[in-house]
Structure formats: structure tokens, C-alpha cells
N, C-alpha and C positions, 0 to 999 in steps of 0.2 A: 812037722810044721806045715801050716797051710801053704798051698802053692798058688802062685798067680801067673798070669800070662801077660806079656807085654808086646805090643806091636801087632801089625796085621799078620805077621808070620807066627804069632802065638808062641813066642819063646817062653819057656817054662822056668820060673825061678821061685825060690823061697820067698814068703811074703815080706820078710825083713832081710836086708842086705848087710854087708859089712864095709864101711869106709876104711880103707887101709892107710890113708894119708898120715894120720897122727903117729903111725908106727915108726916113720922115718923122716918126717918133714913137718916143720912149722911148730906144732904144739909141744911144749915142755921137752925140749931136746935131751935134757939130762935123764929123762925116763925112757928114752928110746933104746931098746935093747933087742937085737936081732933074734936071739933064741927065744926070748919071752914072746916077742911078736909072732914068731912062727907057731908057738904053742897056742896063741890066741886065734890064729887063723884056723888051726886044726880043731880047736874047741868050738868055734863058730860052725864049721862044717859038720861036726858031730851033732850040733844042736839043730841042724836042718837048714842053716843059712847056706845059700849057694852063690849068690851074687857077690863077687869080690870087686870092689871099685878102686881103681888106682889110676895113675897117669904118668907119662914119661917125665913130666916136670917135677914130680914129687921126689925130692932129694937134691938135685935131679937124678933120675934113673934108679936110685937105690931102692925105692919102693917097689918098682917092677921086679927088681932082682929078688927082693924078699918074697913077693907073691909067687915068683917063678919057682922058688924052692918048695913052696907048698904044692904048686901045680904039678911039679915033677912027680910027686908021690900020689896026688889025688885029683888028677885032671878030670876024671869022670864025675866027681862030686861037685865041681865048681862051674860057675858061669862067670867068665872073666870079662870085665869092662875096663878098658883103658882109654886114654885120651891123647890127642896130638894137637899141635897148633900153637903152643906157647913155648918160648925159649927163656931159660933162666940165666941171667947174668949176675955179676957180683952185687949190684944194687938195683936191678931192674928186671922186668919181665916184658918181653915183646912177642907179638903175634907173628907167625909165619904160616901162611896158607898156600904157598907156592906148590903146585902139584908135584914137582920133583922132590921137594922136601917131605911132603906127606908120604910118598912111597918109601923113601929112605927111613922115615920115622917108624913106619909100620914094620918094616923088616927088622929094625933095631929092637922094637918092642917085642916082637915074636921071639927074638933070640934071648932077651932078658927074661921073658916069661916062660921060656922053655916049653913052648907049645907051637903047634903048626897052624892054629887058627885062633883068632880073637873073637869072642862071642858078640861083643858090642864095642864098636870103635866110635868114640865120640870126638867131635870137634870142640876143643876146649874154648876157643874164641876165634871168631872170624878175623882175618887179616884185612885191615882197612885199605891196604894197597892192592889187594887181589879180589876180584869179584867172587863172592861166596859160592856162586855156581861152579866156578872152576875148581875150587878146593873140594867141594862136594862131589864133583864129577870124578876127581882123582880118587876119592874115598870109595866111590861106587865101583871103580875099576878093581879095587882090592877085594870087593865082594865077588866080582866076576872071576877073579883069579883064585878064589878059594881061601884067601888069607884072612878074611873077615866074614862073619855071618850076617851082621846087621849094623846099621849106622844110627848114631844119636847125636844130639846137640846139647851143649851146656848153655844155660840162659845167660844173656848179657847181664852185667852187673847193675847195681842200683843207682848209678849216677843220674839217670833220666828223672828220678824222683825229685831231685833238687829243682828241676825246671817245671815241676808240676805235671809232668807227663805220666802216662800209665807206666808203671814200673817195668812191665814186660812188653811194652809196645815194640821195642827194637827186636826182641827175640821173635815175636810173632811175625814181624815183617820178614826176618831171615827164614823162618820156618816156611812161610808161604812161597818164598823164592826157591828154596832147595827142594821142597816137596815136588816141584815140577821136574826136577832132575832125577831124583831117586827117593823112594819112600823113607820117611823118618820113622824109626822104630821106637825111639824113646827120647824124652827131654829130661835133662837134669836141672833142677832149680831148687832154691831154698823154700822149705815149707815146714812150719812148726806152729805150735800154739801161739807163740809170740811173734811170728812172722808169717802172716796169712795172705800176703799180697797176691800170691799165685792163684788163690781161689777166685779172684775176680774175672780174669780172662784166660790166663795160660792153662790152668787145669781144665776148664770147659773146652778150650780149643783142642787139647789132647784127647779128651773123652769123645768128642764128636768125630774124630778121625781115627779112632782106634790106636792112638799113640800112647805108649806107656809113659808114666811119670815117675822119675826117680827123685824122691824127696831128700835133698841135701840138707845137712844141719838140722835134722828133725828134733834134736835135743838142745837147740839154741847154743851151739858151741860149748855144751856142757852145763850151761846155766840151769836148764830145766831139770837136771838130775837132782838138784838140791844139795850137791856135794861141794859147791864152791862157796867160800866164805867171803862176804863183802870186806874189802880191805886186806884180804889175804895175800894179794900180790901175785904177779906172774913173772916167769923168767923173762929176761930182757928181749929175747928173740921170739917170744910168743906173741902172735898178732893181737891177742886180747889185751896185752899190756898197753896198746895204743888205741884200743877200740872205745868209742864214747859210751857204749852200753855196758862196759866192764870197768868203769871207774867205781871206786868204793861207794860214791854217792848214788850212782845209778843202780848198782847191784842191790843196795839197801832199799832203794825206792821200788824196785821190781819184786821184792820178796813176797808181796801178796799173790803174785802169779804162782810161785812155787808153793805157797801155803795152800792155795786152792787145789793144786794137783795132789798135794799130800792128803787133803780131806777126801778127795775122790778115791785115792789109793786105799785109804783106811777102810772105806766101805767094802772093799774087795778082799780084805785080809791083811794080816800083819806082814806077809811076805811080799806084797805088791808095793812097788816103788813109784815115786813121781815120774821117773824116766819111763817106766812101762806105761803109765797113763798117757804121757805125752806121745809115745809111739803108737799106742792104740788109737788115739785121736787122729793121727796122720793116716793110719790104715783105714779109718772110717771115711776118709774123703773120697774114696772110690775104689772099685776093684782093679783099676789100672794103676794104682799108686803103690809104690814100693819104697818105704823109708830106708835110708842108707846111713845109719848112725856110725860115726867113727868110734873106734875103741883100740886101746893099746894093751889091755889086760884081759885075761881069760874071763874073769868074773863079770866084767862089764859086757863082754860079747855074749856070754850065756844069758845074763839078765835081759839084755836087749832082745835076744831071740825068743825068750819066753813071753814077751809082750804080744806075740802073734796069737796067743791063746786067750788074751784078755778081751772081754766084751763089755764095752761101756753101755750103761743104761741111759734112758732118756733123761733121768735126773742128773746123771753125770755130765751129759752133753750140755744140759741147760746151765749147770754150774760153771762149766768151762767157758761157755759162751758169754757168761756174765763177768768173767774175770776182767780186771782193769786193763786198759791198753798199755803196752810196754812203753817205758820212757827211755829216751836216748836214741840217737840216730845210728843206723847201720852204715851210713856212707861217710 
């Protein structure tokens, strides 16, 4: 697989990563099986994927334990990214950015991941009760201590869009503050064919400063794969069951987007899928961009990895650019 470098320290990763969250948290819990998920991680690593993206809140904790089982056997093949800063309760999620908590969270993640160093440690969300500089300073101390190699930040959510503000204005303000404390290696934010807001300001901000960009949800929470059926329904605890863009009406209304990806895929051969076209489009947004699609099954992880070899033509890009805007709100 093509390799890409992220951040000023030029950390080397496969061009496509693996989002591990669906293996043990949130999506379709009845399909979450530890042994099968472990095989999926190994299949991804065999296909050239190296970046494994997880977080302590996924499960909580069980996703790191799962990734740790793979790292125990193949640590040299993997680039592990995990996150801190969010605590999961029975019915809520709260931020905790207190320095003491950050230190304890890192130690706990290291134990669960069965490794002595985390390649990329990300702040999942800033704590509104703690200056973000204090949280980031504690994370920087972890780098000095040799427990972490580099630091990253996950983008603030989309609530600002309701007020007509730039979607990533809050994230950029945070980045400019913490960059004064310790270098930011990567930013993780949503980017896909049907969610392109990061192209306006956040992606250029990263490119201008040599900061890597981890594209979260590059397959639109599964919709851009073309495997979801409008009205097919989701399990009750699947967040898509309550998402405005995943109602039967909106899924049907957005079918022209998937149809366009299918047409592009067909020009490249019968084996090419809409998902691979969607990932290739994300890869084309810049050499500092690494899409991180989630996957629970080996076949999807391998299919996603093969998208790194797909080269879209000018005709393809023109057709994708002409696709209708997606309907339904993300927030």
C-alpha cells in the first residue's frame, strides 16, 4: 500500500487506516464479535493498513482491549492512535481535561493496548471547565516521558453550523491555542463525498502547517458503500436509527449520490465498488490526508485497503463534483 506521512515529525502510515470503533461500540451491536474483529484487524494489517484508530471511550474500554490483543502479536506492523478526554456514563458523555486525569487515562490505555508507547494520542474533546492549554500541556508531558510519540486533536462537533458559523471555527481556534504549547501532529474530522465542510478551512489550515488530517467517516457511516437499504432499519442502539440523514425518506432521496459513485466505479472495472471510489476521492484531497473507514468484517477492511490503488480520472472527479448535495442534517 502507498505510504503517507503525517505531521512535522513525518510519522509514516499506510494511506488508508482502520477505524476500530464499530467492532465493539455503537453500530450494530449484535454483529460485534471479538474473534471476528481480531481477524479483521489482522486482515487489514496484512493488506498494508497500519493506522488503527481507537479510543478509551469506545465500549468503554473494550475497543482498546481488542486492539491490544492484535498489538501484542503485531506491534511493529501497527501505528496505534487512541484518544482521551471523554467519559461515558449510562446515558451521557462528559468531557474531562484535567491534567491528572489525562495522565491516568494514558497509563490505563497503555495497559489495555499492551504497548509501552502510543503513536498518536488524541484529545477527543476539550473540557469547557479546563483551559485547553492545560490539558494539552499534560499531554505534551506524556511525549517527554516517552509514553506517547505525537499528539492530535479531534474536531469539535457540528453544532456551530446551526448558528450559521463556520463548521470548524471552534476547532481552528483550539488548534491555534494549543499549537503554541506543543506541536499538533494530526487533526481528525469528518470528510466524505457527502460531507465536505472540512475542505473550506480546516483542511487548508492543516496543509499550511504540515499537520496530518485523519478523515473520519469517509464512507458516510456506511451509506456511501451502497449496501444500506432505505427503510431497512437499524438496531435500536445504533446511532443511525436516530439520525436525520438515515430515515427511510432521506436515504431514498440521497440514492443519486450512491448511483453516481456506482457509475464511476463501473468505469474502473466490475471489481471496483462505490466505497472504493468514495475513499479514493478522500485520498485525492491532499497528501496529508488519511481516510479512516470503520469496519467490522475482514472483507470490508480488505476492500477498503484496496482503494489506495484506485486512481480517479478528471472525468471521474467532474462527475463526483456534479453530484447533488446530500439532504438531511448531520446535527
